C-alpha positions in Angstrom: 102.1 70.4 35.7 99.2 73.0 35.9 99.8 76.4 34.5 100.2 79.2 36.8 97.9 82.0 37.7 98.9 84.8 39.7 96.3 86.9 41.8 97.4 90.7 42.6 94.4 91.8 45.2 94.6 95.1 47.0 95.5 95.0 50.4 91.9 94.6 51.8 90.7 91.6 53.4 87.3 92.2 51.6 88.8 91.8 48.4 91.0 88.8 49.1 87.8 86.6 50.5 85.6 86.9 47.4 88.6 86.4 45.1 89.3 82.9 47.2 85.9 81.8 45.4 87.1 82.7 42.0 90.8 80.6 43.0 88.7 77.7 44.0 86.9 77.9 40.4 90.1 78.1 38.5 92.0 75.7 40.9 91.1 72.8 38.7 92.8 74.2 35.7 95.5 76.6 37.4 98.2 76.3 40.4 97.0 79.6 41.8 99.5 81.7 43.4 98.6 85.1 45.7 101.1 88.2 45.8 100.4 90.0 48.9 101.8 92.6 50.4 101.5 91.9 53.8 102.0 89.0 56.5 97.7 89.2 57.7 97.0 88.4 53.9 99.5 85.8 53.7 98.1 83.9 56.6 94.3 84.3 55.4 95.4 83.0 51.8 97.7 80.0 53.3 94.9 79.1 55.6 92.6 78.6 52.9 94.8 76.6 50.9 96.9 78.8 48.4 100.3 79.8 48.1 101.2 83.3 48.9 104.3 85.3 48.0 105.2 88.8 49.5 106.0 91.7 47.6 106.3 95.6 48.4 102.8 96.7 47.5 104.1 100.2 46.6 102.2 100.9 43.0 102.3 103.6 40.5 100.0 106.2 39.7 98.8 106.4 43.7 101.1 109.0 44.6 103.2 106.5 47.0 106.2 108.2 46.3 106.8 109.6 49.4 105.9 106.6 51.3 108.2 104.8 49.0 111.2 107.1 49.4 110.6 106.7 53.3 110.6 103.2 53.3 114.0 103.6 51.6 115.3 105.6 54.6 115.9 108.5 52.4 115.2 112.1 53.6 112.0 113.6 51.8 112.2 117.0 50.5 110.4 118.8 48.0 113.4 118.6 45.4 113.9 114.8 46.1 109.8 114.3 45.6 110.1 116.2 42.5 112.9 114.1 41.3 111.4 110.9 41.9 108.2 111.9 39.5 110.8 113.1 37.0 112.5 110.2 36.8 109.7 107.7 37.2 111.4 106.0 40.1 108.7 103.9 41.4 107.7 102.8 38.2 110.9 101.3 37.6 111.3 99.7 41.0 107.6 98.1 41.0 108.8 96.8 37.2 112.0 95.3 38.4 110.0 93.8 41.3 106.9 92.2 39.1 109.4 91.1 36.3 111.5 89.2 38.7 108.5 87.5 40.3 106.9 86.9 36.6 110.2 85.4 35.7 110.2 83.1 38.8 106.9 81.9 38.6 106.2 81.9 35.0 102.3 82.4 35.2 100.0 81.8 32.3 97.5 84.2 33.5 97.3 87.1 35.9 94.3 88.6 37.7 94.5 92.2 38.9 92.5 93.9 41.5 90.8 96.6 39.5 91.4 98.8 42.9 95.2 98.5 42.2 94.7 98.8 38.6 98.1 100.6 37.7 100.0 97.1 37.7 98.3 96.8 34.5 100.8 99.6 33.1 103.6 97.5 34.7 102.7 94.0 33.2 101.1 95.2 29.6 104.2 95.6 28.0 104.6 91.5 28.5 100.9 90.6 27.8 102.3 88.1 25.0 103.6 85.7 27.9 100.1 85.7 29.7 96.7 86.9 29.9 95.8 89.9 31.7 92.2 89.8 33.5 90.9 92.0 36.3 88.7 91.4 39.5 86.4 93.5 41.3 84.6 92.8 44.4 82.5 96.0 44.5 79.7 97.2 42.3 78.4 100.6 41.3 82.1 101.3 40.4 81.0 103.8 37.6 78.6 106.7 37.3 76.1 105.5 34.6 73.7 108.2 33.3 71.7 109.4 36.6 72.1 106.4 38.6 73.5 106.8 42.1 77.0 105.3 42.9 77.5 103.3 45.9 79.4 106.2 47.5 76.3 108.0 47.4 73.5 108.2 50.0 70.5 109.6 48.2 69.0 109.1 44.8 69.6 111.6 42.3 66.0 112.6 40.7 65.5 110.7 37.1 66.1 113.4 34.5 68.6 115.8 36.4 72.1 115.6 35.1 74.9 114.9 38.0 77.0 117.8 39.0 79.7 118.1 41.4 79.6 120.6 43.8 82.0 123.8 43.1 83.2 126.4 44.9 84.6 129.8 43.7 88.3 129.8 44.3 89.8 132.9 46.0 92.8 134.3 44.8 95.6 133.5 46.8 97.5 136.0 49.2 101.0 137.4 48.5 102.4 135.2 51.1 101.2 132.4 49.6 102.1 132.7 46.0 105.4 131.5 46.4 103.9 128.4 48.1 101.0 128.2 45.2 103.9 128.1 42.5 105.8 125.0 43.9 102.5 123.1 44.2 101.4 124.0 40.8 104.7 122.8 39.4 104.6 119.4 41.2 101.2 118.9 40.2 102.1 119.3 36.6 105.0 117.2 37.0 102.8 114.6 38.6 100.6 114.9 35.7 103.1 114.5 33.1 104.6 111.7 34.9 101.2 109.6 34.8 101.3 110.7 31.0 104.6 108.9 30.3 103.9 105.6 32.7 100.7 105.1 30.9 102.8 105.3 27.5 105.4 103.2 29.1 102.7 100.6 29.6 101.6 100.8 26.2 97.8 101.7 27.7 96.8 104.5 25.4 95.0 104.7 23.4 93.0 101.8 23.8 92.8 101.7 27.6 93.0 105.0 29.3 91.7 105.7 32.7 88.1 105.9 32.9 86.3 109.5 33.2 83.4 107.8 35.2 84.9 106.1 37.8 83.5 106.8 41.2 85.3 105.5 44.1 88.9 105.0 42.4 91.0 105.3 39.2 89.8 102.7 37.1 91.5 101.5 33.6 88.9 101.3 30.9 88.0 98.9 28.5 89.8 95.9 30.4 88.1 92.5 30.8 86.6 92.9 34.3 85.3 90.1 36.6 82.6 91.5 39.0 82.9 89.1 42.1 78.9 90.2 43.1 75.5 89.5 41.5 74.2 91.8 38.6 71.2 91.9 41.2 73.3 94.1 43.9 73.5 97.0 41.1 70.6 99.5 40.9 69.5 98.2 37.6 70.8 95.9 34.9 71.6 99.1 32.6 74.5 99.6 34.9 76.4 96.6 33.5 79.2 97.7 30.8 80.1 95.6 28.0 83.5 94.5 29.2 81.9 93.3 32.7 80.9 90.0 33.7 79.2 89.5 36.9 79.9 86.2 38.6 77.1 86.1 41.2 77.6 85.8 45.0 81.2 84.7 45.4 81.1 83.3 48.6 82.8 79.9 49.8 80.8 77.4 51.7 83.7 76.5 53.9 85.8 79.3 54.2 88.8 79.9 56.8 89.0 83.1 58.5 91.9 84.3 60.3 92.2 87.2 63.3 89.4 86.0 65.1 88.6 87.0 68.7 89.5 83.4 70.4 86.0 84.0 72.7 83.8 84.6 69.5 85.2 81.8 67.6 84.3 79.3 70.6 80.6 80.9 70.8 80.2 80.8 66.9 81.4 76.9 66.6 78.9 76.6 69.7 75.9 78.3 67.7 76.7 76.4 64.5 76.9 73.1 66.4 73.3 73.4 67.9 71.6 72.8 64.5 68.6 74.9 65.7 66.3 75.9 63.1 66.2 79.4 61.8 63.4 81.6 63.4 60.5 82.6 61.5 58.9 85.8 61.8 55.1 85.8 63.1 52.9 88.5 63.6 54.7 90.8 66.3 56.9 88.3 67.4 59.9 85.4 66.1 59.1 82.3 66.6 61.0 78.8 65.8 59.8 76.7 63.1 
């Protein structure tokens, strides 16, 4: 019997699709199981030949507490939300969920999507039972010197230090000061909560949150498999020592789901024609 590999992707199709290539590469050595949070992704994974198990999708560290409480049909209030953060309620719920899954499947390795990286805090205390790695389908996740990030539409001139735009804050009016105190205390509570769950996850000091992340929060210094070529970056210097670029991770016989039936029929017709590709001539396209 093959050892099992768990893949925990974000609930994003464009993250699941390139990870299927990685699953293909590892399928000879592992029995691959995906952990997904909705039926659409489960259908996609199953259509491409892999097992899919469902979980709730609520992750710690992403301010999902309000949605989590709503899913439990609980009345949301300031005090109830405050209690959820003070008691690390979602952390313990996620831990129960993942512990039960691990006890049932007994994986030898777990791949975590970098965009839902906080599952590391839940899984890391059990790291002696399995290997933990991360995969990332998107380049330019970090700010490196004066190179632009993937989310920017302009190039920062070489030698110019990046500075985020700052605005001068106005003093709140007396009417809003009471609200401001409540907001400040909630933010303080959330900050303390995040520090606690990192300590519970035995992440500090070796694996803190990266300070140079550009798109989402990222855990630093962990093994990171990039599902894209290094050539997609602005420069090779962007590569970090803990990053491994796997190239263009596209499956040759990928099975898509949710396609419009008319488009699917038209596409099969186009592919079936086996016409040679168009070659660009001067001012016009011509067939080769």
